[in-house]
N, C-alpha and C positions, 0 to 999 in steps of 0.2 A: 908789223907787217910779216906775216907767215911765211917761210920760203916753201916752196915743194918742188919734185923735178919737174921736169917737161913731161916726161913720160906719167906721171902722177895727173898731172894738169890735163893731159889727152885721154887717160882713160875716165878722169870724173868730170869731164867737160861743163855737164850742164848743168853740173851741182855747185861748180866751181863759181859758172857766170852767176849764177841764183844766191850766191853770198857776196860776190861783188859788187850786185846791182840793190846787194842789204845793208852793205857798207865798208862791207871788210875789204882789204886789200893782199896782194900777192906775187911774192918776187918769184919766178920760173925759172929754175936753175936749168939749164940744156946741160948735156953731156958733156961738152968742152967746156965749161965751166963759165959759158959767159951767162949772163941771166938778164930777163927783162921784167918788168913791174905790170900786174894788171892794177887799174885802180878805176872805183866807182869814175865817171863825169863830171860828178861835182867835187872832185876832189882833184882834178886834170891840172888847175892852176898852181895848186897848193905844191902839188907836188912836182911839177916843173921850175918854180921859182925856186925851192931847195935846193935844186943844183946848178942854179944862174941862168936859167933860161926863160926870159919873157915870153906872154903871149903875142906877143904882137911881132915874133918873129914867123917866117913863112913857112918853115914845117908847121908850126902848131897851128897857125889857119890855116893849110891845106884840110886838117884832121878833124879839126872844131869849128869852122866859122862857112858852115853852109845851109842851104834849106833843102837837099835833096835827100830822099826818102824817108821822110817825114810821114 
């Protein structure tokens, strides 16, 4: 996983999104030290399992189990 700053991610947003769609994963570090991860949708289940979150939890279903916007 490649770590980038939030400002770098924002500056080159379209490029990073394209790279994520092609299978790359990024940790995006915010100025206060916190970080978020951007992964391809196909890798979401594996990423959440690696930190002890199963796909039957309500937060996961809110963002991944719907049929709108397709």
